[in-house]
LUMKEKE-436485 format. One record per residue (C-alpha): residue number from 1; residue in one letter; x, y negated, z negated. Coordinates in Angstrom, 2 decimals. Example, Ala and Ser with C-alpha at 12.3 -4.5 7.8 and 13.67 -1.06 7.14 Angstrom:
<rs>
[r 1 "A" [12.30 4.50 -7.80]],
[r 2 "S" [13.67 1.06 -7.14]],
</rs>
This chain:
<rs>
[r 1 "X" [104.85 87.58 -29.04]],
[r 2 "X" [106.83 89.02 -26.03]],
[r 3 "X" [106.06 92.64 -25.96]],
[r 4 "X" [109.29 93.99 -24.12]],
[r 5 "X" [109.15 97.19 -22.44]],
[r 6 "X" [111.85 99.58 -22.03]],
[r 7 "X" [114.74 99.26 -20.29]],
[r 8 "X" [117.00 101.03 -18.41]],
[r 9 "X" [120.97 99.65 -17.70]],
[r 10 "X" [122.64 101.14 -14.87]],
[r 11 "X" [126.59 100.45 -14.48]],
[r 12 "X" [128.79 101.37 -11.68]],
[r 13 "X" [131.90 102.84 -12.59]],
[r 14 "X" [133.77 104.15 -9.72]],
[r 15 "X" [137.51 104.57 -11.22]],
[r 16 "X" [139.07 104.85 -14.94]],
[r 17 "X" [141.36 102.14 -14.12]],
[r 18 "X" [138.74 99.66 -15.51]],
[r 19 "X" [138.04 102.04 -18.53]],
[r 20 "X" [139.34 98.64 -20.79]],
[r 21 "X" [136.66 96.21 -19.44]],
[r 22 "X" [133.95 98.56 -19.45]],
[r 23 "X" [134.49 99.43 -23.25]],
[r 24 "X" [134.14 96.24 -23.57]],
[r 25 "X" [131.40 95.94 -21.69]],
[r 26 "X" [129.19 98.39 -23.93]],
[r 27 "X" [130.66 96.92 -26.65]],
[r 28 "X" [128.70 93.76 -25.58]],
[r 29 "X" [125.56 95.25 -25.51]],
[r 30 "X" [125.71 97.04 -28.53]],
[r 31 "X" [125.39 93.75 -29.89]],
[r 32 "X" [121.89 92.56 -28.21]],
[r 33 "X" [119.48 91.56 -30.13]],
[r 34 "X" [116.22 93.09 -28.39]],
[r 35 "X" [113.33 94.49 -30.46]],
[r 36 "X" [112.94 97.53 -27.31]],
[r 37 "X" [114.39 101.29 -26.42]],
[r 38 "X" [117.76 101.07 -24.21]],
[r 39 "X" [119.29 103.44 -22.62]],
[r 40 "X" [122.48 103.65 -20.92]],
[r 41 "X" [123.51 105.38 -17.48]],
[r 42 "X" [127.32 104.49 -16.91]],
[r 43 "X" [127.36 106.37 -13.01]],
[r 44 "X" [131.20 107.27 -12.72]],
[r 45 "X" [133.29 108.42 -9.50]],
[r 46 "X" [130.63 107.14 -7.08]],
[r 47 "X" [132.37 105.49 -4.06]],
[r 48 "X" [130.17 102.77 -3.35]],
[r 49 "X" [128.01 100.42 -5.84]],
[r 50 "X" [124.74 100.59 -3.79]],
[r 51 "X" [124.85 104.31 -4.39]],
[r 52 "X" [126.23 104.40 -7.93]],
[r 53 "X" [122.92 102.02 -8.83]],
[r 54 "X" [120.24 104.60 -6.87]],
[r 55 "X" [121.70 107.42 -8.72]],
[r 56 "X" [121.26 105.60 -12.19]],
[r 57 "X" [117.99 104.07 -11.28]],
[r 58 "X" [116.31 107.74 -9.94]],
[r 59 "X" [117.86 109.01 -13.67]],
[r 60 "X" [116.10 105.43 -15.73]],
[r 61 "X" [113.26 106.39 -17.88]],
[r 62 "X" [113.21 102.73 -18.47]],
[r 63 "X" [110.40 100.04 -17.53]],
[r 64 "X" [112.40 97.57 -16.26]],
[r 65 "X" [116.10 98.49 -14.85]],
[r 66 "X" [119.38 96.33 -15.67]],
[r 67 "X" [122.11 96.88 -13.62]],
[r 68 "X" [125.47 95.20 -14.92]],
[r 69 "X" [129.32 95.11 -13.15]],
[r 70 "X" [131.51 97.24 -15.02]],
[r 71 "X" [134.05 94.32 -14.98]],
[r 72 "X" [131.53 91.84 -16.90]],
[r 73 "X" [131.49 90.29 -19.76]],
[r 74 "X" [128.55 89.26 -21.81]],
[r 75 "X" [129.38 86.94 -24.49]],
[r 76 "X" [125.82 85.82 -25.49]],
[r 77 "X" [123.53 88.22 -27.96]],
[r 78 "X" [120.48 87.09 -26.14]],
[r 79 "X" [121.39 87.66 -22.60]],
[r 80 "X" [119.28 90.53 -22.15]],
[r 81 "X" [115.77 88.72 -23.38]],
[r 82 "X" [116.58 86.09 -21.57]],
[r 83 "X" [116.96 87.99 -18.45]],
[r 84 "X" [113.64 89.99 -18.16]],
[r 85 "X" [111.25 87.27 -19.91]],
[r 86 "X" [110.52 86.03 -16.41]],
[r 87 "X" [110.23 89.25 -15.00]],
[r 88 "X" [107.74 90.02 -18.22]],
[r 89 "X" [105.72 86.74 -17.78]],
[r 90 "X" [105.59 86.08 -14.13]],
[r 91 "X" [104.75 89.19 -11.56]],
[r 92 "X" [105.36 87.28 -8.46]],
[r 93 "X" [108.98 87.45 -9.52]],
[r 94 "X" [110.78 90.64 -8.92]],
[r 95 "X" [114.61 90.54 -9.99]],
[r 96 "X" [116.41 87.56 -12.27]],
[r 97 "X" [120.01 87.31 -12.65]],
[r 98 "X" [122.18 85.31 -14.69]],
[r 99 "X" [124.75 82.71 -13.65]],
[r 100 "X" [128.76 83.57 -13.12]],
[r 101 "X" [131.42 81.99 -14.28]],
[r 102 "X" [135.47 83.14 -15.08]],
[r 103 "X" [136.13 83.80 -18.50]],
[r 104 "X" [137.20 80.43 -20.65]],
[r 105 "X" [140.91 82.17 -21.13]],
[r 106 "X" [141.67 82.47 -17.49]],
[r 107 "X" [144.77 81.33 -16.14]],
[r 108 "X" [145.64 78.35 -13.89]],
[r 109 "X" [146.45 80.94 -10.79]],
[r 110 "X" [142.87 82.08 -11.60]],
[r 111 "X" [140.94 78.35 -12.03]],
[r 112 "X" [142.77 77.64 -8.51]],
[r 113 "X" [141.23 80.32 -7.19]],
[r 114 "X" [137.91 80.17 -8.62]],
[r 115 "X" [137.99 75.96 -6.83]],
[r 116 "X" [138.54 77.20 -4.07]],
[r 117 "X" [137.03 80.50 -2.78]],
[r 118 "X" [133.50 79.70 -2.04]],
[r 119 "X" [130.70 81.35 -3.95]],
[r 120 "X" [133.53 83.50 -6.35]],
[r 121 "X" [131.23 81.39 -9.04]],
[r 122 "X" [127.47 81.29 -9.72]],
[r 123 "X" [127.06 77.65 -11.63]],
[r 124 "X" [124.29 78.00 -14.59]],
[r 125 "X" [121.13 75.98 -13.88]],
[r 126 "X" [118.98 74.10 -16.37]],
[r 127 "X" [115.82 76.05 -15.47]],
[r 128 "X" [114.33 78.85 -13.85]],
[r 129 "X" [115.39 78.66 -9.70]],
[r 130 "X" [114.00 80.43 -7.15]],
[r 131 "X" [117.48 82.12 -5.13]],
[r 132 "X" [117.77 82.73 -1.25]],
[r 133 "X" [119.31 86.32 -2.74]],
[r 134 "X" [120.40 88.16 -6.02]],
[r 135 "X" [123.50 88.99 -7.03]],
[r 136 "X" [123.64 91.95 -8.63]],
[r 137 "X" [126.56 91.47 -11.04]],
[r 138 "X" [124.32 91.09 -13.90]],
[r 139 "X" [120.32 91.29 -12.72]],
[r 140 "X" [117.25 92.68 -13.30]],
[r 141 "X" [114.26 94.66 -11.37]],
[r 142 "X" [111.07 95.99 -12.63]],
[r 143 "X" [111.24 99.90 -11.64]],
[r 144 "X" [108.16 99.92 -9.27]],
[r 145 "X" [109.58 96.66 -7.38]],
[r 146 "X" [113.01 98.59 -6.59]],
[r 147 "X" [111.32 102.00 -5.53]],
[r 148 "X" [108.76 99.96 -3.67]],
[r 149 "X" [111.52 97.76 -2.09]],
[r 150 "X" [113.37 101.07 -1.05]],
[r 151 "X" [116.55 101.10 -3.32]],
[r 152 "X" [120.01 99.44 -2.12]],
[r 153 "X" [121.05 100.68 1.22]],
[r 154 "X" [123.38 103.69 0.67]],
[r 155 "X" [125.11 103.20 3.88]],
[r 156 "X" [126.43 99.66 3.35]],
[r 157 "X" [130.16 99.72 1.97]],
[r 158 "X" [129.40 95.96 1.04]],
[r 159 "X" [126.79 93.67 1.25]],
[r 160 "X" [124.32 96.03 -0.09]],
[r 161 "X" [122.74 93.02 -2.66]],
[r 162 "X" [121.92 90.49 0.46]],
[r 163 "X" [120.45 93.33 2.41]],
[r 164 "X" [118.18 94.29 -0.68]],
[r 165 "X" [117.28 90.87 -1.00]],
[r 166 "X" [116.32 90.34 2.46]],
[r 167 "X" [113.84 93.09 2.09]],
[r 168 "X" [112.51 91.99 -1.49]],
[r 169 "X" [111.82 88.43 0.13]],
[r 170 "X" [110.30 89.66 2.99]],
[r 171 "X" [107.89 91.35 0.60]],
[r 172 "X" [107.01 87.85 -1.07]],
[r 173 "X" [109.16 88.95 -4.01]],
[r 174 "X" [110.81 85.85 -5.80]],
[r 175 "X" [113.96 86.38 -6.75]],
[r 176 "X" [115.18 83.67 -9.42]],
[r 177 "X" [118.35 82.75 -11.31]],
[r 178 "X" [117.68 82.58 -15.09]],
[r 179 "X" [118.15 79.41 -17.25]],
[r 180 "X" [121.08 78.71 -19.15]],
[r 181 "X" [122.18 82.08 -18.99]],
[r 182 "X" [125.89 82.96 -18.32]],
[r 183 "X" [127.95 85.95 -17.45]],
[r 184 "X" [131.82 86.42 -17.01]],
[r 185 "X" [134.10 87.95 -14.38]],
[r 186 "X" [137.70 87.96 -14.32]],
[r 187 "X" [139.10 86.88 -10.54]],
[r 188 "X" [142.22 88.16 -8.95]],
[r 189 "X" [145.50 87.17 -11.02]],
[r 190 "X" [148.43 87.14 -7.91]],
[r 191 "X" [148.77 86.88 -4.18]],
[r 192 "X" [148.64 90.00 -3.99]],
[r 193 "X" [145.17 91.05 -5.73]],
[r 194 "X" [143.63 88.52 -3.47]],
[r 195 "X" [145.22 89.95 -0.43]],
[r 196 "X" [143.81 93.32 -1.52]],
[r 197 "X" [140.77 92.23 -2.53]],
[r 198 "X" [139.59 89.98 0.87]],
[r 199 "X" [141.26 92.81 3.64]],
[r 200 "X" [138.59 95.59 2.01]],
[r 201 "X" [136.45 92.78 2.12]],
[r 202 "X" [136.81 92.61 5.68]],
[r 203 "X" [137.62 96.11 6.53]],
[r 204 "X" [133.26 96.76 5.03]],
[r 205 "X" [132.39 93.76 7.11]],
[r 206 "X" [133.71 95.58 9.78]],
[r 207 "X" [132.17 98.56 8.88]],
[r 208 "X" [128.77 96.98 9.00]],
[r 209 "X" [129.14 94.75 12.06]],
[r 210 "X" [130.01 98.12 14.09]],
[r 211 "X" [127.57 100.72 12.87]],
[r 212 "X" [124.92 98.72 11.36]],
[r 213 "X" [125.13 95.32 12.86]],
[r 214 "X" [121.56 94.52 12.00]],
[r 215 "X" [122.23 95.68 8.22]],
[r 216 "X" [125.18 92.57 7.98]],
[r 217 "X" [122.25 89.75 6.43]],
[r 218 "X" [124.24 86.58 6.13]],
[r 219 "X" [124.40 84.83 2.94]],
[r 220 "X" [125.23 81.15 2.30]],
[r 221 "X" [128.86 80.41 1.89]],
[r 222 "X" [128.38 77.52 -0.99]],
[r 223 "X" [125.29 78.86 -2.87]],
[r 224 "X" [123.19 81.89 -3.64]],
[r 225 "X" [120.28 79.94 -3.96]],
[r 226 "X" [120.12 78.83 -0.50]],
[r 227 "X" [118.11 80.91 2.02]],
[r 228 "X" [119.65 83.93 2.93]],
[r 229 "X" [118.68 85.66 6.71]],
[r 230 "X" [120.19 87.34 9.87]],
[r 231 "X" [122.59 84.99 12.07]],
[r 232 "X" [124.48 86.02 15.42]],
[r 233 "X" [128.22 87.22 15.06]],
[r 234 "X" [129.21 83.73 16.95]],
[r 235 "X" [127.59 81.55 14.23]],
[r 236 "X" [129.58 83.49 11.75]],
[r 237 "X" [132.54 83.58 13.64]],
[r 238 "X" [132.63 79.76 14.35]],
[r 239 "X" [132.05 79.08 10.62]],
[r 240 "X" [134.83 81.39 10.05]],
[r 241 "X" [137.05 79.07 11.93]],
[r 242 "X" [135.61 76.01 10.65]],
[r 243 "X" [136.95 77.20 7.13]],
[r 244 "X" [140.16 78.75 7.94]],
[r 245 "X" [141.62 75.29 9.53]],
[r 246 "X" [139.60 73.56 6.72]],
[r 247 "X" [141.74 75.22 4.52]],
[r 248 "X" [144.94 74.47 6.24]],
[r 249 "X" [143.97 70.65 6.15]],
[r 250 "X" [143.10 70.67 2.63]],
[r 251 "X" [145.95 72.94 1.69]],
[r 252 "X" [144.08 75.50 0.19]],
[r 253 "X" [146.53 77.79 0.39]],
[r 254 "X" [144.74 80.52 -1.67]],
[r 255 "X" [141.71 80.25 0.73]],
[r 256 "X" [143.61 80.86 4.04]],
[r 257 "X" [145.35 83.90 1.94]],
[r 258 "X" [142.26 85.35 1.23]],
[r 259 "X" [141.06 84.35 5.37]],
[r 260 "X" [144.29 85.77 6.84]],
[r 261 "X" [143.52 88.97 4.53]],
[r 262 "X" [139.90 89.05 5.64]],
[r 263 "X" [141.00 88.76 9.44]],
[r 264 "X" [143.39 91.52 9.12]],
[r 265 "X" [141.10 94.11 7.33]],
[r 266 "X" [138.37 92.67 9.67]],
[r 267 "X" [140.40 93.91 12.54]],
[r 268 "X" [141.92 97.39 11.06]],
[r 269 "X" [138.19 98.33 10.24]],
[r 270 "X" [137.06 97.42 13.43]],
[r 271 "X" [139.47 99.82 15.12]],
[r 272 "X" [139.17 102.24 13.13]],
[r 273 "X" [137.42 105.36 14.01]],
</rs>
């Protein structure tokens, strides 16, 4: 029989605009069928997710930390059990995470976005699979591993997931995607939301490149399962240009808008003091 240690669930919740979604997540958590003690830390009002997660981890009393974004939906009432089983059974595993799909009731616009934007979704796997990086949308980490690796870097406005993963892999810890485990995340509803999201990402990436270039860890744009590491900026620029022109050639106008918004944000982020 699997003995499950106490769990601490940490939910970054930057502002009240997503209260309806976070309430839905809390309802999903309340329906989980799992035989252990669970505490929930919803960290509100913190500007960066990495810092919010660190605060929650510092307060946590459980042996396993569960990080969940506040706009995630969990349909499976055994999701927590599935997520943490590999951690308990195999000590070489440092962290686990789930697949990520858009909800079944997504609009045609949202489905087009998911089809065009790389790594918008993380497809499910039928067996637990080693990954180049973890995604923190719904993940589990043993508490001793989390603090041993050194927590999330609070200097980063984005990209704290691959940067943490890079350090974890350097300690020869395995990061795995759990078999047959899926959570759901809505994507932008309209052109304005697409532009705003990718503009913010561009600003954040420029900030990292400008002040912490050694912390901008490259992730394969096609799959989180592929290796993660440092790439020279020229390589990243070349890949960006190729994707930009490919989106024009293929008529992927949502991807084109995302790229234009991103480069506009990057330029603004670079020139800002």
